[in-house]
C-alpha positions in Angstrom: -124.3 -51.4 -30.6 -120.7 -51.6 -29.5 -120.2 -50.1 -26.1 -117.4 -47.8 -25.0 -115.4 -49.8 -22.1 -113.1 -48.2 -19.7 -110.4 -50.4 -20.6 -109.8 -53.4 -22.6 -106.6 -55.8 -22.1 -106.2 -57.4 -25.8 -105.0 -60.5 -26.7 -103.4 -61.8 -23.6 -103.0 -65.6 -22.5 -105.2 -65.8 -19.8 -105.2 -67.8 -16.4 -108.5 -67.3 -15.1 -107.8 -68.3 -11.4 -110.0 -71.5 -11.8 -106.9 -73.2 -13.1 -108.4 -74.1 -16.2 -106.1 -74.7 -19.6 -104.6 -71.1 -20.6 -106.6 -69.5 -23.0 -106.2 -65.9 -25.1 -108.8 -63.4 -24.8 -109.7 -59.8 -24.7 -110.9 -58.5 -21.2 -113.3 -55.8 -20.9 -113.4 -53.8 -17.6 -116.3 -51.2 -16.6 -116.4 -49.5 -13.4 -113.8 -51.5 -11.9 -115.2 -54.7 -12.4 -114.9 -57.4 -15.5 -117.4 -57.0 -18.1 -116.4 -59.1 -20.7 -113.9 -62.3 -21.6 -113.4 -63.2 -25.2 -113.4 -61.5 -28.2 -114.6 -57.8 -27.4 -115.3 -55.5 -29.8 -115.9 -51.7 -29.4 -114.0 -48.7 -28.4 -112.2 -48.0 -25.0 -111.1 -45.1 -23.0 -108.0 -47.2 -22.3 -106.4 -50.1 -24.1 -103.4 -52.6 -23.0 -101.7 -54.6 -25.5 -101.2 -58.0 -23.7 -100.5 -60.2 -26.7 -97.8 -62.5 -25.8 -98.3 -61.8 -22.2 -99.6 -63.7 -19.3 -102.8 -62.1 -17.8 -103.8 -63.5 -14.3 -106.0 -62.2 -11.1 -104.4 -59.8 -8.5 -102.9 -62.3 -6.3 -104.5 -62.3 -3.0 -102.0 -62.7 -0.1 -104.0 -63.7 3.3 -100.8 -63.7 5.4 -99.4 -60.3 6.0 -98.6 -58.0 8.9 -99.4 -54.4 7.0 -101.5 -53.5 10.4 -99.1 -50.4 11.2 -97.8 -49.7 8.0 -101.3 -49.3 6.5 -101.7 -46.7 8.8 -99.0 -44.5 8.2 -98.3 -45.6 4.4 -100.1 -45.6 1.0 -98.4 -48.3 -0.7 -97.8 -51.2 0.9 -94.7 -52.4 -0.4 -92.8 -54.8 -1.3 -96.1 -56.5 -1.6 -97.5 -54.0 -4.3 -94.2 -54.9 -6.5 -95.1 -58.6 -6.6 -98.5 -58.5 -8.1 -100.5 -58.4 -4.7 -103.7 -56.5 -5.1 -105.3 -57.8 -1.9 -103.5 -58.4 1.6 -105.1 -60.0 4.8 -103.5 -58.8 7.9 -103.5 -59.2 11.7 -102.6 -62.7 11.6 -100.8 -64.8 14.2 -103.2 -63.0 17.1 -101.2 -59.6 17.3 -102.0 -56.1 16.2 -103.5 -53.0 17.6 -106.9 -53.3 18.4 -108.8 -53.3 20.4 -106.9 -51.2 23.0 -107.2 -49.1 25.7 -104.8 -45.9 26.1 -102.8 -47.6 28.9 -101.8 -50.7 26.7 -100.8 -49.3 23.6 -97.0 -49.4 24.8 -98.1 -53.3 25.3 -99.1 -53.9 22.0 -96.3 -52.1 20.4 -93.9 -54.6 22.4 -96.0 -57.4 21.1 -95.4 -56.3 17.5 -91.9 -55.7 18.1 -91.2 -59.1 19.6 -93.4 -61.3 17.3 -92.8 -59.5 14.1 -89.6 -57.6 14.3 -91.1 -54.2 13.5 -89.2 -51.5 15.6 -90.6 -50.2 18.4 -89.7 -46.6 17.7 -90.9 -46.8 14.2 -94.6 -47.8 15.6 -94.6 -45.3 18.3 -94.0 -42.7 15.9 -96.4 -44.1 13.3 -99.3 -45.1 14.9 -101.8 -42.5 15.2 -104.1 -44.5 17.7 -107.4 -42.5 16.8 -109.2 -46.0 17.8 -109.7 -47.9 20.9 -112.3 -50.8 19.5 -112.0 -52.8 16.5 -114.4 -51.2 14.9 -113.0 -47.5 15.1 -109.6 -49.5 13.8 -111.4 -50.4 10.7 -112.7 -46.9 10.3 -109.0 -45.5 10.7 -108.5 -48.0 8.0 -111.2 -46.9 5.7 -110.3 -43.0 6.1 -107.0 -44.1 4.1 -106.2 -44.7 0.4 -103.8 -47.4 -0.7 -102.3 -49.4 -3.4 -104.2 -52.4 -2.9 -107.4 -53.6 -0.8 -107.0 -54.2 2.6 -108.7 -56.7 4.8 -108.1 -56.6 8.8 -108.3 -59.6 11.4 -109.2 -59.3 15.0 -105.8 -60.5 17.0 -106.4 -62.5 20.1 -103.4 -60.9 22.1 -104.8 -57.5 21.7 -108.2 -58.6 22.2 -107.0 -60.5 25.9 -105.1 -57.7 27.1 -108.2 -55.4 26.4 -110.2 -57.5 28.3 -107.9 -58.9 31.2 -105.3 -56.1 31.5 -102.3 -57.3 33.2 -103.7 -60.9 33.6 -103.6 -61.5 30.0 -99.7 -60.4 29.8 -99.0 -62.6 33.1 -100.7 -65.1 30.8 -102.9 -66.2 33.5 -106.4 -68.4 32.6 -109.1 -66.3 31.1 -112.5 -66.7 33.4 -115.8 -67.3 32.3 -117.0 -63.6 32.5 -113.7 -63.3 30.6 -114.2 -65.6 27.6 -118.2 -63.9 27.4 -116.4 -60.7 27.1 -114.3 -61.7 24.3 -116.7 -63.8 22.5 -119.2 -60.6 22.3 -115.9 -58.5 21.3 -115.2 -60.9 18.6 -118.7 -60.8 17.2 -118.7 -57.0 17.4 -115.2 -57.3 15.1 -116.8 -59.6 12.6 -120.1 -57.7 12.2 -117.9 -54.6 12.0 -116.1 -56.1 8.9 -113.3 -58.0 10.2 -112.5 -61.1 8.2 -111.7 -63.1 11.1 -109.9 -64.0 14.1 -106.5 -65.3 14.6 -104.5 -66.4 17.3 -100.9 -67.9 18.4 -99.6 -70.8 20.6 -95.9 -70.7 19.0 -93.2 -70.7 21.9 -91.3 -68.7 19.0 -94.0 -65.8 19.8 -92.1 -63.6 22.6 -91.9 -60.0 23.8 -88.5 -58.4 23.2 -88.1 -59.1 26.7 -88.1 -62.8 25.9 -91.8 -63.4 27.7 -94.5 -65.3 26.0 -97.1 -63.3 24.2 -100.5 -62.9 25.9 -102.2 -65.5 23.9 -99.7 -68.1 24.7 -101.9 -68.3 28.1 -105.0 -69.1 26.6 -106.4 -72.8 27.4 -108.6 -74.8 24.7 -111.7 -73.3 26.3 -111.0 -69.6 25.6 -110.1 -70.4 22.0 -113.5 -72.3 21.3 -115.2 -69.9 23.2 -113.7 -66.7 21.5 -114.0 -68.7 18.2 -118.1 -68.8 18.7 -118.1 -65.2 18.5 -117.8 -65.8 14.7 -120.6 -68.2 14.8 -122.5 -65.8 16.7 -121.9 -63.2 13.9 -122.6 -65.8 11.4 -119.2 -65.5 9.3 -115.6 -65.1 9.6 -112.5 -67.4 9.4 -109.7 -68.4 11.8 -106.3 -68.7 11.8 -103.7 -69.9 14.3 -99.8 -70.8 14.0 -98.9 -73.5 16.7 -95.8 -75.2 17.5 -95.5 -78.5 15.6 -92.6 -79.5 17.0 -90.9 -82.8 16.5 -93.0 -84.5 19.4 -96.0 -86.1 18.0 -97.9 -86.4 21.4 -97.3 -82.5 21.5 -98.6 -82.1 18.0 -101.7 -84.3 18.8 -102.3 -82.0 22.2 -102.0 -78.6 20.2 -104.3 -80.0 17.1 -106.9 -81.6 19.4 -107.1 -77.3 20.6 -107.3 -76.6 17.0 -110.4 -79.1 16.2 -112.1 -78.0 19.5 -112.1 -74.6 17.9 -113.6 -75.6 14.6 -116.0 -78.1 16.2 -117.8 -75.5 18.4 -117.8 -72.4 15.6 -118.1 -74.1 12.8 -116.2 -71.7 11.2 -113.1 -72.3 8.6 -109.8 -72.2 10.0 -106.5 -72.3 8.3 -103.0 -73.1 10.2 -99.3 -72.6 9.1 -97.9 -75.9 8.0 -93.7 -76.0 7.3 -91.5 -78.3 6.7 -89.0 -77.8 9.8 -85.6 -78.2 8.9 -85.1 -79.8 12.5 -88.1 -82.3 11.9 -88.1 -82.5 8.1 -90.8 -85.3 8.3 -93.4 -84.1 11.0 -95.7 -81.9 8.6 -96.8 -85.3 7.4 -98.5 -86.2 10.8 -99.6 -82.6 11.2 -101.4 -82.9 7.3 -102.7 -86.6 7.9 -104.3 -85.0 11.5 -106.2 -82.1 9.2 -107.1 -84.8 6.5 -108.9 -86.9 9.3 -110.2 -83.7 10.5 -111.5 -82.6 7.3 -113.1 -86.2 6.8 -115.2 -85.7 10.0 -116.5 -82.5 7.8 -114.4 -80.2 9.8 -113.1 -77.3 7.4 -109.8 -77.0 8.0 -106.6 -75.9 5.6 -103.4 -75.5 5.7 -100.8 -72.4 5.0 -97.7 -73.1 3.0 -94.9 -71.9 1.1 -93.7 -72.3 -1.8 -89.8 -71.7 -1.1 -87.6 -71.8 1.7 -88.5 -69.4 4.5 -85.2 -68.1 6.5 -83.8 -65.2 7.6 -81.2 -63.0 5.6 -78.0 -61.9 6.9 -75.7 -59.0 6.0 -73.8 -56.2 7.6 -76.4 -53.6 7.3 -78.8 -56.0 9.2 -78.8 -56.7 13.2 -78.4 -60.5 12.9 -75.3 -62.6 11.1 -72.7 -64.8 12.3 -70.6 -62.1 13.8 -73.7 -60.1 15.6 -72.8 -61.2 19.2 -68.8 -60.8 18.5 -67.4 -58.0 20.9 -65.6 -56.5 18.1 -68.7 -56.1 15.9 -70.8 -54.7 18.6 -68.7 -51.9 19.0 -69.4 -50.6 15.4 -73.3 -52.6 15.1 -74.7 -49.2 14.9 -72.6 -47.3 12.6 -73.2 -46.6 8.9 -72.8 -49.8 6.2 -70.0 -47.8 5.0 -68.3 -47.6 8.3 -68.8 -51.2 8.9 -67.4 -52.0 5.3 -64.0 -50.0 6.0 -63.7 -52.1 9.3 -64.2 -55.5 7.7 -61.6 -54.2 5.3 -59.3 -53.9 8.0 -56.6 -56.9 8.3 -56.0 -56.0 12.0 -60.3 -55.7 12.6 -60.6 -58.7 10.5 -58.1 -60.9 12.5 -59.6 -59.7 15.7 -62.8 -60.8 14.8 -62.3 -63.9 13.5 -60.5 -64.4 16.6 -63.5 -63.9 19.3 -66.1 -66.1 20.5 -69.9 -64.8 20.6 -71.0 -63.4 23.6 -74.7 -64.2 24.6 -76.4 -65.7 27.2 -78.9 -67.4 24.9 -77.2 -70.0 23.1 -80.1 -70.7 20.9 -79.6 -67.6 19.3 -75.9 -67.9 19.0 -76.7 -71.5 17.0 -79.3 -69.9 14.9 -77.0 -67.3 13.2 -73.9 -69.7 13.2 -75.6 -72.8 11.4 -72.9 -72.8 8.7 -74.7 -75.9 7.2 -78.1 -74.0 6.1 -76.4 -70.9 5.3 -76.0 -70.0 2.0 -74.9 -67.0 -0.3 -78.0 -65.4 -1.3 -76.1 -64.1 -4.5 -77.7 -61.6 -7.4 -80.2 -62.8 -8.7 -81.3 -64.3 -5.2 -81.0 -68.0 -5.2 -83.8 -69.5 -2.9 -83.0 -73.2 -4.0 -79.1 -73.4 -3.3 -77.4 -76.5 -3.8 -76.3 -78.2 -0.5 -72.8 -77.9 -1.7 -72.8 -74.0 -1.9 -73.7 -74.0 2.2 -71.2 -71.6 4.1 -69.8 -74.9 6.0 -69.6 -77.2 3.1 -67.7 -74.6 1.1 -65.4 -74.0 4.3 -64.4 -77.5 4.6 -63.7 -77.7 1.1 -61.3 -75.1 1.1 -60.0 -76.0 4.5 -60.8 -72.3 5.9 -63.3 -71.6 8.8 -66.9 -71.2 8.3 -66.3 -67.8 9.8 -64.1 -66.9 7.2 -66.1 -67.6 4.6 -69.3 -65.4 5.9 -66.9 -62.9 6.4 -66.0 -62.7 2.9 -69.4 -63.5 1.6 -70.9 -60.5 3.8 -68.2 -58.2 2.5 -68.3 -58.9 -1.0 -70.2 -56.1 -3.3 -69.3 -53.3 -0.6 -71.3 -54.9 2.0 -74.6 -55.3 -0.1 -73.8 -59.2 -0.5 -76.2 -61.3 2.1 -76.6 -65.0 3.4 -79.5 -66.8 3.4 -80.3 -68.9 6.3 -83.5 -70.9 5.8 -85.2 -72.7 8.8 -88.4 -74.1 7.1 -89.1 -75.6 3.8 -85.9 -76.8 2.9 -85.6 -80.2 5.0 -83.3 -82.6 3.3 -81.9 -79.7 1.3 -84.4 -79.6 -1.0 -87.7 -78.1 -1.8 -89.7 -81.3 -2.4 -91.6 -80.7 1.1 -92.5 -77.3 -0.6 -93.8 -79.2 -3.7 -95.7 -81.6 -1.8 -97.7 -79.6 0.5 -98.7 -77.2 -2.0 -100.1 -79.7 -3.8 -102.1 -81.0 -1.2 -105.6 -79.9 -1.5 -106.1 -78.5 1.5 -103.4 -76.0 1.2 -103.1 -72.4 0.3 -99.9 -70.7 -0.9 -99.8 -68.1 2.0 -97.1 -66.9 5.2 -95.7 -64.1 3.0 -95.6 -61.8 6.1 -95.5 -58.9 4.1 -94.8 -56.0 6.8 -93.0 -58.2 9.0 -89.5 -59.0 10.3 -88.5 -55.9 8.0 -85.1 -55.7 8.4 -84.1 -59.7 8.5 -86.6 -61.6 6.1 -88.3 -60.4 3.0 -90.6 -63.2 1.8 -93.2 -61.2 -0.1 -91.9 -62.3 -3.3 -93.3 -65.7 -3.1 -95.7 -65.3 -5.7 -93.0 -64.3 -8.3 -91.0 -67.4 -7.3 -94.1 -69.7 -7.4 -94.5 -68.6 -10.7 -90.9 -68.6 -12.2 -89.1 -71.5 -10.1 -91.9 -74.0 -10.1 -93.9 -73.0 -13.3 -91.6 -71.9 -15.9 -87.6 -72.8 -14.7 -87.5 -76.3 -13.9 -87.9 -78.0 -17.3 -90.1 -81.0 -17.4 -90.7 -80.8 -14.0 -92.5 -77.5 -13.7 -95.6 -77.1 -12.4 -98.6 -76.0 -14.6 -99.2 -72.1 -14.3 -102.5 -72.1 -14.4 -102.6 -74.0 -11.7 -99.9 -72.0 -9.8 -101.8 -68.9 -10.4 -105.2 -70.3 -8.8 -103.5 -71.2 -5.5 -102.7 -67.8 -4.9 -105.5 -66.2 -6.4 -108.9 -68.1 -6.4 -108.0 -70.3 -3.7 -107.1 -68.2 -1.4 -109.8 -65.1 -2.2 -112.2 -68.2 -1.4 -110.6 -69.5 1.7 -111.0 -65.8 3.6 -114.7 -65.2 1.7 -113.8 -62.7 -0.8 -115.7 -64.2 -3.5 -115.7 -61.4 -5.5 -112.2 -61.5 -6.7 -109.2 -63.8 -7.6 -111.0 -65.0 -11.2 -110.9 -63.4 -14.6 -114.9 -63.8 -15.6 -117.6 -61.2 -15.8 -118.9 -59.8 -12.7 -115.4 -60.4 -10.7 -113.2 -57.4 -9.3 -111.0 -56.2 -11.9 -107.9 -56.6 -10.2 -105.6 -58.0 -12.7 -101.9 -58.5 -13.6 -100.3 -58.4 -16.8 -96.9 -60.3 -16.9 -94.1 -60.6 -19.2 -93.9 -64.5 -17.9 -90.5 -64.8 -20.0 -88.9 -62.4 -18.3 -89.9 -62.4 -14.7 -87.3 -61.9 -12.4 -87.0 -61.5 -8.6 -84.5 -59.0 -7.9 -81.7 -58.8 -4.6 -83.4 -57.1 -1.6 -82.0 -54.2 -0.8 -82.0 -52.2 2.5 -83.6 -48.6 2.9 -84.4 -46.3 5.6 -87.8 -45.0 4.7 -89.7 -46.2 8.1 -91.1 -43.7 10.4 -87.9 -42.2 12.5 -86.1 -43.1 9.2 -86.2 -47.0 10.5 -84.9 -49.4 8.3 -86.3 -52.1 6.2 -85.9 -54.8 3.4 -87.5 -53.9 -0.2 -87.2 -56.5 -3.0 -88.4 -55.3 -6.6 -89.2 -57.6 -9.5 -89.1 -57.7 -13.5 -91.7 -58.2 -15.7 -95.2 -57.1 -14.2 -95.9 -54.9 -16.8 -99.4 -54.1 -15.3 -100.7 -54.3 -12.0 -104.6 -53.1 -12.0 -106.8 -52.7 -8.8 -110.5 -52.1 -9.4 -109.8 -51.2 -12.9 -107.0 -48.7 -12.5 -103.7 -49.4 -12.8 -101.5 -48.9 -9.9 -98.0 -50.1 -10.9 -96.3 -50.3 -14.6 -93.5 -51.9 -15.2 -92.7 -51.7 -11.2 -93.1 -47.8 -11.2 -96.1 -46.3 -9.2 -98.7 -44.7 -11.6 -99.9 -42.6 -8.5 -103.0 -44.1 -8.4 -104.6 -45.4 -5.1 -107.9 -47.4 -5.9 -107.2 -49.6 -2.7 -109.6 -49.5 0.0 -110.6 -51.7 3.2 -112.8 -54.5 2.5 -115.2 -55.2 5.3 -116.0 -58.9 5.4 -117.0 -61.4 2.9 -117.7 -60.5 -0.6 -120.0 -61.8 -3.3 -119.5 -61.5 -7.1 -121.7 -59.0 -8.8 -124.3 -60.2 -11.2 -122.8 -60.4 -14.6 
């Protein structure tokens, strides 16, 4: 007898998350799991007509920073608008547990400095109903979300919890410190943490400019804490390094990474980007990784599908004029006030005649690198031609680059933006991104959802992957089914989520139904909806017909349905028996 299913998605073109050729099929869902793929007969309580549409697993984002937002917000936007159905947070060694009451402000400052989430927003939004990491997981579990959330144990928080001010001063850990951190790492993993994360990046600093606590860790500490995962028998490692232009320094850093994996035996992933300042250095890093893999070490690269960079605009903290005296005088005013000032010829003349005032010249260089600064446009262009840079246009028009930048930002009532990539755009193209994506030891990640909230908006990585690489490049486009696999089956497998990322019986019914031909990324825009009215960038898309979590539709044509089936995921998951 034909059964009655909870949901049937009929007639879609399926990318199953394995990278196999696209095929047409119905998909039946019952009790939050896929129960049949093929020709599904019988009745159903709900039906989605997917004829002519692409049907894919929900996207599994393994690098986000929703650690705070997941406490105060049910909807983890903008990721939910980009087809993400599972997010893994706590990356780069920063987070909010474990924590002593006396150290809460320290962790807030770390997150503010590293991930650009304003301190006042965090102070208002965090409930601090936890001290230990297991208690933080309990707090997450008490909340409902639009997607599943997974948490990782952050090194800087762990270090401060064990070492106090010595961690903040970046003193070396003692053997007793390392043993305590190892035991707490085991406790966190056994309670449901997905892994342990850390950072040795010089870019990760407090708002005062100091290095974060994990920057003081030595190789023995990192290997020792990683062994907490060995003790627990599960969990993954994630790290971000400097990977600067000096090959000897890259080798020294990578030796630390090898030591963590050799000591613990646990899989490790690290961020590998094509840096603009060193566009070929990533090849050395990948070569070292491939050698480690040949030696039997489970290691992976987290890579990006498009340039990663900062957005500049009149309503943002950073842009070419942000350190100029005349702009500083109006920086805290509403956008409308700043637009009115920019339209004033006297203000324009005065501002263009000024020079930036900041003791840190590197910050000035970052916001005035005009040859790597482009009008973002609407719709946004994340693969701009070199000739469209502010510097190139200024030379062609015999203007100063400041004049060009001024006019671009003033356009569209001050809502226009400039895009300043710092990674993934070496040699003024995306070929480095393509090569890294195609490496079998890589996964597409580093969306940084929840981080850099008023300066960067990269959660549309998933949509860009499908549109730019899978549809819009003519005979140079990449296989759509393979692209889907890179951000579903591959990312899920890396962190041990073996119950999702596939369209097959027994797997979790996290599914996207996509109007592939009409899929579009819209321009980011600023809103003031964080605690205390804090501002952040959001970005919508067109073309996600339905996003489904555990068999329940959470977004329909980009609008929330009101359903919140997302839950905390504790540790690795296995596929249900079909």
